N, C-alpha and C positions, 0 to 999 in steps of 0.2 A: 504494500500500500504506500502511496506517495503523499507526503504531507508538505504543504507549502508554508514557509515561514516568511513573514514580512517584518522587516525591522525598519522602524522610522528613526532616522538619525536627525535629531534636531540641531540645527546650527544656531538657532536663536536661543540665547540664554535669557535675556530680559526683553520683554515686549511691553511697552506702555501705550495704551490706546485711549484717545479722547479724554485725557486727564485734565480735570479742572479742580481748582481750589479757590473757593470764595469764602471770605470771612467778614464778619460785621465789625466795623470800626465806628468810632463816635461820629464820624462824618459820612457814614454810609458804607455800602458794601465795597470790599477791596478784592479785585480779581488777581490773586497771587499767581495762578497758572490758568491758562485758557487754551483748551484743545491741544494739549501736548501729546505728540506721537513720537515714539522712539523705539528703535530696534538695536539691541546690542548683541552681536554674534560672538561665538566662542573665539577667543584670541584677539578680540578688538581691544584697543586702548582708547578710552573715551575721556575727553576733557570738556567741561562746560565753561565757556568763556562769555563774559558779559558784565555790564555795569552792576554796581551794588543795587540790590532790590529787584533784580529782574527774574528771580525765582530759581536760581541754580541750587542753592542749599535746600530750598523748599522741595524741589523735585527729588533730591537725594534723600531727604527725610521721609518723604512719602514712600519711596521705594523700600527704604529700610523699615518702615512701619511706625515711625515716630510721629507722623501726621496722617490724618485720614483725608482722602480726596473727597471733594463734593460730588464728583462723578468720574467715571472712567474705570479702566481695569489695568492691573499689573499682572503679568505672567512671568513666572520663573521656570525655565525648562518646560514651558507649555502648560504649567499648572497655575491656577489663580492663587495669588497670595494676599490679596487685599484684606481678607478676613483674619489673617494670621498676626499674632503679636510679634514684635521685633525679635524676641529670643527664639522664635521658631522659623525665622527666615535666614537662609544661609547667604546673607548679603552683608558686606562690610563697607564702611566708609572711613576714609582717612580725612579727619577734619584739620583745619588750619592750625589748631592749637595742639595737635598731636595727642593730647591726653595721656602722656607717658607717666609712669610712676617713678618719681625722682629717687626713691629709696631703693629701687631695684636696679639690677644690672641690665645690660642690653638683652642677654639671653633670658633673664627672668621676665622682662617685659613681653618678649615674643611668646614665651610659654604660658603666660597667665591665662589667656582664654581657653587654651587646651586643657589646662589644669581644672578650670571651672567646669569643663565638660566631662571631667573624670576620665580623660583619655589615659591609656596605659603609659607608664613612665618611659618605656623604650620608644614608643611612638612619638611622644612629646620630644624626646631627645633627637630623634631622627628628623622630625619636622623642623625643629629649631635649627639644627645644623644645615638643613636644606635651605631654609629661609635666609640664614646668615650668609650662605654661599651666594644665593641669588642676589642679595643686595651688597655683596662684597664687603662684609663686615666681620668675617670669621675672627680676625685678630683683635676685635674690639668686644667680643662677647662678654667679657668679665668687667668691662668698664661701666661705671655708673653714668646715668643719664646726664647729670650735671657736668660731666667731663667731656661731653660731646659738642660738636659744632651744630649749628642749625640744620645743615644739610644731612648730617649723620642722624640727628633726631628724626628727621623726616623719613629717612630710610628705615629706621627702627619701626616707626609707626606703619609704614608700608608693609614691612615684613610681618608684623603682628596681624594686620588685616588679611594678608594673603594666607 
């Protein structure tokens, strides 16, 4: 007997459709986002560029689950995530402030989220080493955050998000 198997390979990782965010201010409604559509495919590197107040951070906060859109949908690997809280979305954002823990080393900052997810120690060690290599900071793994340059701090925040 012959069985046919069909595999759907999704290249779209994130799809945002018809996203709006309107909130009430003292002087009337404010349209923070209006009809935003976006597709991010596997392997894409995406940057949002624009003036202050144009909605860059708002869009990232909605994708991450920290804000709720007035309308529209967000798909992650083809599945709707608009109803999920932030901790159940496998989405990370690197904010301008980096939010690094100054009392921890570079490696400890990178491992923190994995430890909170109760990942096995060996998996954490391997992931931290892989991320250190990716951002070319292996030799700085034991350095404290306050001993790093601004660019190095940004690379630690990126490694932690990845």
